[in-house]
C-alpha positions as CSV (number, residue, x, y, z in Angstrom):
1,M,84.9,141.4,108.8
2,K,82.9,142.0,111.9
3,T,80.3,139.6,110.6
4,L,82.5,136.9,110.0
5,M,83.9,137.3,113.6
6,T,80.5,137.2,115.1
7,L,79.8,134.1,113.3
8,A,83.1,132.4,114.1
9,F,82.2,133.5,117.9
10,A,78.9,131.9,117.7
11,L,80.2,128.5,116.2
12,F,82.7,128.4,119.1
13,A,80.2,129.2,121.7
14,T,77.8,126.5,120.3
15,T,80.6,124.1,120.3
16,V,81.4,124.8,123.8
17,V,77.8,124.3,125.0
18,A,77.3,121.3,123.1
19,E,80.4,119.7,124.6
20,G,79.5,120.8,128.2
21,S,75.9,119.2,127.7
22,H,77.5,115.8,128.2
23,S,78.3,116.6,131.7
24,G,74.9,115.7,132.9
25,D,73.9,119.2,134.0
26,H,71.1,119.9,131.5
27,G,70.2,123.3,132.9
28,D,73.2,125.2,131.8
29,A,73.1,123.6,128.3
30,G,69.8,124.7,127.5
31,M,68.2,121.3,127.5
32,S,64.7,120.5,128.5
33,M,63.2,117.5,130.2
34,G,60.3,115.4,128.6
35,T,58.7,112.0,128.0
36,I,58.6,110.5,124.5
37,T,54.9,109.6,123.9
38,K,55.6,108.6,120.1
39,V,58.3,107.7,117.9
40,D,57.6,108.0,114.1
41,T,60.5,106.5,112.1
42,Q,58.5,106.8,108.9
43,W,58.4,110.6,108.9
44,N,61.4,111.1,111.5
45,R,59.5,112.5,114.1
46,L,59.1,112.5,117.8
47,T,56.1,113.4,120.0
48,I,57.4,114.6,123.5
49,D,55.5,115.7,126.6
50,H,58.0,118.4,127.7
51,G,58.5,121.0,130.2
52,P,59.1,124.6,129.2
53,L,61.3,125.3,126.2
54,D,63.1,128.3,127.3
55,N,65.1,129.0,124.0
56,L,61.6,128.8,122.1
57,D,59.7,130.9,124.8
58,M,57.2,127.8,124.8
59,E,55.4,126.5,127.8
60,A,55.2,122.8,128.9
61,M,53.0,120.7,126.5
62,T,53.0,117.8,124.2
63,M,54.5,118.5,120.7
64,V,55.7,116.6,117.5
65,F,59.2,117.5,116.4
66,E,61.2,116.6,113.4
67,V,64.8,115.2,114.4
68,A,67.8,116.7,112.8
69,D,69.2,113.2,112.0
70,P,67.1,110.1,111.5
71,E,69.8,108.1,113.6
72,M,68.8,110.0,116.8
73,L,65.6,107.8,116.9
74,E,67.7,104.7,117.4
75,G,67.2,103.2,120.8
76,L,64.2,105.7,121.5
77,S,60.9,104.2,122.9
78,E,57.5,105.4,123.9
79,G,57.7,106.2,127.7
80,Q,61.3,107.1,127.7
81,E,62.4,110.1,129.7
82,V,64.8,112.2,127.6
83,A,66.8,115.5,128.1
84,F,66.7,117.2,124.6
85,T,67.3,120.7,122.9
86,A,64.9,121.7,120.1
87,D,65.0,124.7,117.8
88,R,63.8,126.0,114.7
89,V,65.4,124.5,111.7
90,K,64.1,125.7,108.3
91,G,60.9,126.9,109.9
92,K,60.2,123.5,111.5
93,L,60.5,122.7,115.4
94,T,63.3,120.1,115.3
95,V,65.3,118.1,118.2
96,T,68.8,119.0,117.5
97,E,70.1,116.8,120.5
98,I,68.7,114.2,122.7
99,M,69.9,112.2,125.6
100,A,68.1,109.2,127.2
101,E,67.7,109.4,130.9
């Protein structure tokens, strides 16, 4: 029962953060800033030159990320500034949310 309650709280907290992230205050939502350097629609990947990823304990660098949903790539282009959230999904660094600036 305790595990179920913990899971329910985690889902609720995730939903609240995700909904709050649309307010434009990226810092509170755990989003990072970056510039897209490559869009790879064949492999559903983005290369992003980004600032620190605090949730992954990573410094600023340029990295290739999977995207959680291929539709996330629509409308994105090289040189575009974005706010994004990345996490480990099935062992791969994955963009789970992205917003063009």
